[in-house]
ZADO-1210 file (C-alpha; in nm, 4 decimals, padded with zeros to 6 digits):
<atoms>
<atom x="-00.9279" y="12.1401" z="09.0345" code="MET" pos="1"/>
<atom x="-00.8722" y="12.1419" z="08.6586" code="VAL" pos="2"/>
<atom x="-00.5135" y="12.1562" z="08.5338" code="GLU" pos="3"/>
<atom x="-00.4129" y="12.2246" z="08.1752" code="LEU" pos="4"/>
<atom x="-00.1977" y="11.9179" z="08.1144" code="THR" pos="5"/>
<atom x="00.0466" y="11.8491" z="07.8338" code="ILE" pos="6"/>
<atom x="-00.1337" y="11.6676" z="07.5536" code="GLY" pos="7"/>
<atom x="-00.4709" y="11.8361" z="07.6167" code="SER" pos="8"/>
<atom x="-00.6563" y="11.9762" z="07.3170" code="LYS" pos="9"/>
<atom x="-00.7492" y="12.3387" z="07.3697" code="CYS" pos="10"/>
<atom x="-00.8621" y="12.6594" z="07.2052" code="ARG" pos="11"/>
<atom x="-00.6660" y="12.9692" z="07.3081" code="VAL" pos="12"/>
<atom x="-00.8047" y="13.3169" z="07.2428" code="TYR" pos="13"/>
<atom x="-00.5517" y="13.6004" z="07.2115" code="THR" pos="14"/>
<atom x="-00.5487" y="13.9698" z="07.1291" code="TYR" pos="15"/>
<atom x="-00.4081" y="14.0443" z="06.7836" code="ALA" pos="16"/>
<atom x="-00.2246" y="14.3645" z="06.6886" code="ASP" pos="17"/>
<atom x="-00.5376" y="14.5066" z="06.5266" code="ASP" pos="18"/>
<atom x="-00.7371" y="14.4717" z="06.8524" code="GLY" pos="19"/>
<atom x="-00.9344" y="14.1707" z="06.7329" code="LYS" pos="20"/>
<atom x="-00.9430" y="13.8362" z="06.9114" code="VAL" pos="21"/>
<atom x="-00.7611" y="13.5493" z="06.7381" code="LYS" pos="22"/>
<atom x="-00.8523" y="13.1842" z="06.7931" code="GLU" pos="23"/>
<atom x="-00.5768" y="12.9185" z="06.8076" code="ASN" pos="24"/>
<atom x="-00.6666" y="12.5471" z="06.8290" code="VAL" pos="25"/>
<atom x="-00.4112" y="12.2805" z="06.9078" code="GLY" pos="26"/>
<atom x="-00.2510" y="12.0418" z="07.1532" code="ILE" pos="27"/>
<atom x="-00.0957" y="12.2022" z="07.4616" code="PHE" pos="28"/>
<atom x="00.2773" y="12.1205" z="07.4603" code="SER" pos="29"/>
<atom x="00.3934" y="12.3159" z="07.7643" code="GLY" pos="30"/>
<atom x="00.5105" y="12.6522" z="07.8936" code="ILE" pos="31"/>
<atom x="00.8408" y="12.8159" z="07.8009" code="ILE" pos="32"/>
<atom x="01.0198" y="13.1320" z="07.9084" code="ASN" pos="33"/>
<atom x="01.1220" y="13.3968" z="07.6588" code="ILE" pos="34"/>
<atom x="01.3435" y="13.6369" z="07.8487" code="GLY" pos="35"/>
<atom x="01.1385" y="13.7361" z="08.1519" code="GLU" pos="36"/>
<atom x="00.8048" y="13.6460" z="07.9900" code="ASP" pos="37"/>
<atom x="00.6235" y="13.3123" z="07.9884" code="SER" pos="38"/>
<atom x="00.4476" y="13.1659" z="07.6853" code="ALA" pos="39"/>
<atom x="00.2198" y="12.8732" z="07.6025" code="LEU" pos="40"/>
<atom x="00.3301" y="12.6303" z="07.3320" code="VAL" pos="41"/>
<atom x="00.0583" y="12.4772" z="07.1111" code="LEU" pos="42"/>
<atom x="00.1087" y="12.2136" z="06.8443" code="GLU" pos="43"/>
<atom x="-00.1232" y="12.3489" z="06.5782" code="MET" pos="44"/>
<atom x="-00.4143" y="12.1333" z="06.4679" code="GLU" pos="45"/>
<atom x="-00.4060" y="12.2242" z="06.0977" code="GLU" pos="46"/>
<atom x="-00.0404" y="12.1280" z="06.0366" code="VAL" pos="47"/>
<atom x="00.1260" y="11.8442" z="06.2270" code="GLU" pos="48"/>
<atom x="00.4654" y="11.9438" z="06.3643" code="GLY" pos="49"/>
<atom x="00.3898" y="12.3187" z="06.3513" code="LYS" pos="50"/>
<atom x="00.4067" y="12.4925" z="06.6886" code="TYR" pos="51"/>
<atom x="00.2744" y="12.8310" z="06.7977" code="ARG" pos="52"/>
<atom x="00.4276" y="13.0200" z="07.0896" code="ILE" pos="53"/>
<atom x="00.1718" y="13.2457" z="07.2580" code="ILE" pos="54"/>
<atom x="00.2815" y="13.4986" z="07.5224" code="PRO" pos="55"/>
<atom x="00.0772" y="13.4576" z="07.8402" code="VAL" pos="56"/>
<atom x="00.0140" y="13.8336" z="07.8454" code="SER" pos="57"/>
<atom x="-00.1765" y="13.8045" z="07.5135" code="ALA" pos="58"/>
<atom x="-00.4120" y="13.5260" z="07.6306" code="VAL" pos="59"/>
<atom x="-00.7723" y="13.6314" z="07.6946" code="THR" pos="60"/>
<atom x="-00.9280" y="13.2864" z="07.7466" code="ALA" pos="61"/>
<atom x="-00.8599" y="12.9144" z="07.7129" code="ILE" pos="62"/>
<atom x="-01.1236" y="12.6522" z="07.6304" code="ASP" pos="63"/>
<atom x="-01.0171" y="12.2986" z="07.7173" code="ILE" pos="64"/>
<atom x="-01.1725" y="12.0798" z="07.4484" code="ILE" pos="65"/>
<atom x="-01.0277" y="11.7457" z="07.5574" code="GLU" pos="66"/>
<atom x="-00.8415" y="11.7141" z="07.8871" code="LEU" pos="67"/>
<atom x="-00.5568" y="11.4633" z="07.8940" code="LYS" pos="68"/>
<atom x="-00.5503" y="11.2854" z="08.2284" code="LYS" pos="69"/>
<atom x="-00.2221" y="11.2539" z="08.4130" code="VAL" pos="70"/>
<atom x="-00.1674" y="10.8903" z="08.5057" code="GLU" pos="71"/>
<atom x="00.1182" y="10.9306" z="08.7496" code="GLU" pos="72"/>
<atom x="00.1191" y="11.1298" z="09.0713" code="LYS" pos="73"/>
<atom x="00.3664" y="11.4180" z="09.0621" code="ARG" pos="74"/>
<atom x="00.4802" y="11.6944" z="09.2911" code="GLU" pos="75"/>
<atom x="00.2845" y="12.0184" z="09.2937" code="ASP" pos="76"/>
<atom x="00.4594" y="12.2669" z="09.0646" code="LYS" pos="77"/>
<atom x="00.2682" y="12.5866" z="09.1135" code="THR" pos="78"/>
<atom x="00.3446" y="12.8702" z="08.8715" code="THR" pos="79"/>
<atom x="00.2329" y="13.2247" z="08.9405" code="TYR" pos="80"/>
<atom x="00.1935" y="13.4835" z="08.6643" code="PHE" pos="81"/>
<atom x="00.1894" y="13.8535" z="08.7381" code="THR" pos="82"/>
</atoms>
């Protein structure tokens, strides 16, 4: 099983307001909640220290470019999105 881990480099494709697909490349920093919605947090590749919050509902695909391995064993924290 592949898990998108914090520190992994990825490319996230999202729908833009104009109906086109936007490409975001960066380091996955985690998942946050905004009200009742969940969002991915990416540290943007082009500017260090700049973060982009992407609502999960806008994501069309994620390419994992470089997967960061988790060194320690942790409990299963399954998250379901509806």
